[in-house]
LOKOL-811421 format. One line per 2 residues: number of its first residue (from 1); their letters; for each residue y, x, z of N, C-alpha, C. Coordinates in nm, 4 decimals, always signed. Layout:
% LOKOL-811421
NUM> a> Y:X:Z:Y:X:Z:Y:X:Z; ...;
% end
This chain:
% LOKOL-811421
1> xx> +8.5109:+5.3579:+15.3773:+8.4995:+5.4085:+15.2424:+8.4154:+5.3104:+15.1614; +8.4722:+5.2616:+15.0526:+8.4001:+5.1688:+14.9660:+8.3475:+5.2429:+14.8441;
3> xx> +8.2205:+5.2219:+14.8150:+8.1613:+5.2835:+14.6969:+8.0363:+5.2072:+14.6565; +8.0005:+5.2224:+14.5299:+7.8740:+5.1691:+14.4799:+7.7739:+5.2828:+14.4862;
5> xx> +7.6492:+5.2500:+14.5195:+7.5479:+5.3543:+14.5380:+7.4169:+5.3146:+14.4724; +7.3574:+5.4090:+14.4029:+7.2263:+5.3907:+14.3394:+7.1456:+5.5174:+14.3644;
7> xx> +7.0147:+5.5008:+14.3829:+6.9274:+5.6159:+14.4058:+6.8157:+5.6146:+14.3026; +6.7885:+5.7312:+14.2441:+6.6853:+5.7434:+14.1416:+6.6071:+5.8721:+14.1591;
9> xx> +6.4816:+5.8696:+14.1163:+6.4030:+5.9910:+14.0977:+6.4240:+6.0313:+13.9522; +6.4788:+6.1508:+13.9315:+6.5166:+6.1913:+13.7965:+6.4562:+6.3251:+13.7580;
11> xx> +6.4324:+6.3402:+13.6293:+6.3942:+6.4674:+13.5691:+6.5138:+6.5206:+13.4916; +6.5122:+6.6478:+13.4583:+6.6259:+6.7077:+13.3880:+6.6466:+6.6487:+13.2488;
13> xx> +6.5447:+6.5886:+13.1909:+6.5589:+6.5298:+13.0569:+6.6047:+6.3837:+13.0613; +6.6195:+6.3284:+13.1815:+6.6677:+6.1911:+13.1973:+6.8201:+6.1872:+13.1850;
15> xx> +6.8702:+6.0747:+13.1386:+7.0148:+6.0544:+13.1280:+7.0513:+5.9309:+13.2098; +7.1498:+5.9452:+13.2956:+7.2028:+5.8320:+13.3711:+7.3234:+5.7795:+13.2934;
17> xx> +7.3179:+5.6514:+13.2579:+7.4267:+5.5889:+13.1833:+7.4970:+5.4880:+13.2739; +7.6259:+5.5091:+13.2946:+7.7067:+5.4224:+13.3803:+7.8067:+5.3479:+13.2931;
19> xx> +7.8038:+5.2158:+13.3006:+7.9003:+5.1318:+13.2294:+8.0043:+5.0855:+13.3310; +8.1314:+5.1106:+13.2991:+8.2419:+5.0837:+13.3921:+8.3420:+4.9855:+13.3335;
21> xx> +8.4110:+4.9134:+13.4230:+8.5187:+4.8249:+13.3791:+8.6562:+4.8890:+13.3949; +8.6632:+5.0031:+13.4642:+8.7896:+5.0724:+13.4884:+8.7619:+5.2205:+13.5115;
23> xx> +8.8657:+5.3000:+13.5098:+8.8507:+5.4423:+13.5411:+8.8028:+5.4546:+13.6851; +8.7023:+5.5378:+13.7066:+8.6465:+5.5563:+13.8406:+8.5847:+5.6951:+13.8493;
25> xx> +8.5519:+5.7353:+13.9697:+8.4781:+5.8596:+13.9902:+8.3298:+5.8281:+13.9907; +8.2558:+5.9034:+13.9119:+8.1101:+5.8916:+13.9097:+8.0558:+6.0259:+13.9561;
27> xx> +7.9840:+6.0219:+14.0663:+7.9317:+6.1452:+14.1244:+7.7800:+6.1403:+14.1310; +7.7175:+6.2512:+14.0986:+7.5734:+6.2674:+14.1099:+7.5494:+6.3653:+14.2240;
29> xx> +7.4828:+6.3168:+14.3300:+7.4651:+6.3968:+14.4509:+7.3182:+6.4029:+14.4912; +7.2744:+6.5201:+14.5365:+7.1407:+6.5291:+14.5946:+7.1458:+6.4671:+14.7345;
31> xx> +7.0309:+6.4461:+14.7987:+7.0310:+6.3761:+14.9289:+7.1186:+6.4410:+15.0365; +7.1183:+6.5720:+15.0460:+7.1987:+6.6396:+15.1483:+7.3470:+6.6177:+15.1233;
33> xx> +7.3903:+6.6356:+15.0003:+7.5322:+6.6184:+14.9691:+7.5758:+6.4725:+14.9761; +7.4843:+6.3787:+14.9506:+7.5181:+6.2373:+14.9694:+7.5449:+6.2097:+15.1171;
35> xx> +7.4652:+6.2674:+15.2048:+7.4870:+6.2528:+15.3493:+7.6237:+6.3096:+15.3881; +7.6571:+6.4265:+15.3342:+7.7881:+6.4866:+15.3606:+7.8996:+6.3940:+15.3100;
37> xx> +7.8832:+6.3398:+15.1904:+7.9815:+6.2468:+15.1323:+8.0031:+6.1275:+15.2255; +7.8940:+6.0681:+15.2717:+7.9029:+5.9511:+15.3603:+7.9739:+5.9828:+15.4907;
39> xx> +7.9571:+6.1056:+15.5392:+8.0147:+6.1442:+15.6677:+8.1508:+6.2114:+15.6554; +8.2076:+6.2115:+15.5343:+8.3405:+6.2676:+15.5147:+8.3464:+6.4186:+15.5213;
41> xx> +8.2312:+6.4829:+15.5036:+8.2266:+6.6288:+15.5063:+8.2422:+6.6836:+15.3649; +8.2629:+6.8125:+15.3543:+8.2722:+6.8776:+15.2238:+8.1359:+6.8703:+15.1557;
43> xx> +8.1355:+6.8364:+15.0269:+8.0093:+6.8192:+14.9544:+8.0230:+6.8728:+14.8126; +7.9090:+6.8961:+14.7496:+7.9049:+6.9402:+14.6101:+7.8454:+6.8277:+14.5276;
45> xx> +7.8986:+6.8101:+14.4067:+7.8508:+6.7025:+14.3207:+7.8632:+6.7418:+14.1739; +7.8031:+6.6622:+14.0896:+7.8166:+6.6744:+13.9451:+7.8854:+6.5467:+13.8978;
47> xx> +7.9618:+6.5558:+13.7911:+8.0350:+6.4396:+13.7427:+8.1810:+6.4499:+13.7790; +8.2471:+6.3352:+13.7881:+8.3889:+6.3324:+13.8204:+8.4539:+6.2079:+13.7641;
49> xx> +8.5813:+6.2199:+13.7262:+8.6549:+6.1050:+13.6727:+8.5917:+6.0596:+13.5415; +8.5679:+5.9291:+13.5327:+8.5032:+5.8717:+13.4148:+8.5868:+5.7563:+13.3615;
51> xx> +8.5961:+5.7495:+13.2305:+8.6707:+5.6413:+13.1652:+8.5727:+5.5378:+13.1111; +8.6130:+5.4105:+13.1127:+8.5275:+5.3084:+13.0539:+8.5222:+5.3259:+12.9020;
53> xx> +8.4239:+5.2769:+12.8354:+8.3233:+5.1880:+12.8920:+8.2003:+5.2599:+12.9458; +8.1658:+5.3806:+12.8941:+8.0408:+5.4445:+12.9371:+8.0615:+5.5898:+12.9759;
55> xx> +7.9808:+5.6329:+13.0717:+7.9782:+5.7704:+13.1175:+7.8315:+5.8087:+13.1308; +7.7947:+5.9263:+13.0822:+7.6560:+5.9708:+13.0948:+7.6511:+6.1067:+13.1635;
57> xx> +7.5401:+6.1281:+13.2349:+7.5193:+6.2538:+13.3049:+7.3692:+6.2752:+13.3234; +7.3276:+6.4010:+13.3224:+7.1871:+6.4370:+13.3480:+7.1826:+6.5288:+13.4682;
59> xx> +7.0773:+6.5190:+13.5485:+7.0666:+6.6048:+13.6661:+7.0307:+6.7477:+13.6271; +7.0757:+6.8459:+13.7047:+7.0438:+6.9851:+13.6741:+6.9005:+7.0240:+13.7116;
61> xx> +6.8382:+6.9440:+13.7987:+6.6994:+6.9704:+13.8357:+6.6308:+6.8405:+13.8777; +6.4996:+6.8424:+13.8745:+6.4179:+6.7256:+13.9081:+6.4295:+6.6939:+14.0571;
63> xx> +6.4330:+6.5637:+14.0890:+6.4347:+6.5259:+14.2298:+6.4984:+6.3904:+14.2521; +6.5282:+6.3655:+14.3786:+6.5950:+6.2427:+14.4193:+6.7451:+6.2629:+14.4034;
65> xx> +6.8099:+6.1673:+14.3355:+6.9533:+6.1778:+14.3098:+7.0235:+6.0470:+14.3438; +7.1449:+6.0611:+14.3951:+7.2299:+5.9477:+14.4300:+7.3465:+5.9426:+14.3331;
67> xx> +7.3658:+5.8268:+14.2732:+7.4817:+5.8033:+14.1880:+7.5813:+5.7239:+14.2718; +7.7001:+5.7787:+14.2876:+7.8047:+5.7158:+14.3677:+7.9244:+5.6895:+14.2765;
69> xx> +7.9762:+5.5682:+14.2835:+8.0918:+5.5293:+14.2029:+8.1996:+5.4798:+14.2985; +8.3180:+5.5405:+14.2900:+8.4272:+5.4980:+14.3772:+8.5610:+5.5170:+14.3074;
71> xx> +8.6657:+5.4687:+14.3733:+8.8016:+5.4803:+14.3207:+8.8816:+5.5864:+14.3949; +8.8156:+5.6676:+14.4745:+8.8789:+5.7791:+14.5477:+8.9984:+5.7333:+14.6306;
73> xx> +8.9825:+5.6214:+14.6988:+9.0868:+5.5728:+14.7876:+9.1932:+5.4864:+14.7217; +9.1896:+5.4733:+14.5904:+9.2870:+5.3875:+14.5225:+9.2508:+5.2415:+14.5434;
75> xx> +9.3495:+5.1548:+14.5356:+9.3213:+5.0129:+14.5520:+9.2638:+4.9570:+14.4229; +9.1935:+4.8475:+14.4357:+9.1337:+4.7824:+14.3206:+8.9835:+4.7705:+14.3366;
77> xx> +8.9230:+4.7166:+14.2344:+8.7783:+4.6977:+14.2350:+8.7194:+4.7622:+14.1117; +8.6000:+4.8139:+14.1294:+8.5267:+4.8683:+14.0160:+8.3951:+4.7922:+14.0034;
79> xx> +8.3652:+4.7524:+13.8820:+8.2357:+4.6932:+13.8518:+8.1625:+4.7917:+13.7628; +8.0351:+4.8116:+13.7930:+7.9582:+4.9083:+13.7161:+7.8131:+4.8657:+13.7084;
81> xx> +7.7484:+4.9092:+13.6017:+7.6033:+4.8963:+13.5930:+7.5497:+5.0353:+13.5616; +7.4334:+5.0638:+13.6139:+7.3739:+5.1961:+13.5981:+7.2312:+5.1792:+13.5490;
83> xx> +7.1972:+5.2597:+13.4480:+7.0585:+5.2593:+13.4023:+7.0176:+5.4012:+13.3699; +6.8890:+5.4252:+13.3803:+6.8335:+5.5573:+13.3495:+6.7626:+5.5488:+13.2161;
85> xx> +6.7975:+5.6408:+13.1279:+6.7294:+5.6540:+12.9997:+6.6350:+5.7721:+13.0162; +6.5060:+5.7407:+13.0198:+6.4055:+5.8450:+13.0433:+6.3871:+5.9307:+12.9186;
87> x> +6.3880:+6.0628:+12.9405:+6.3734:+6.1584:+12.8315:+6.2375:+6.1616:+12.7858;
% end
């Protein structure tokens, strides 16, 4: 499974801004669900299909969050940059 991964400590007032070069899935996962994602198990996430150039999302609660960007098994490459805009 190929994916881009970023980890941040986030507050609910923070905004994660993802800049994409193509349509991709952008998922926001807590640590437990990121582990499930990595192991191919059923997981819960926030986000979903995102269109370029930008996608934004905020966490529902304060904590450690994983931003995962993938093409959901489709062929091709995705380039992305991720930054946090602190509230």
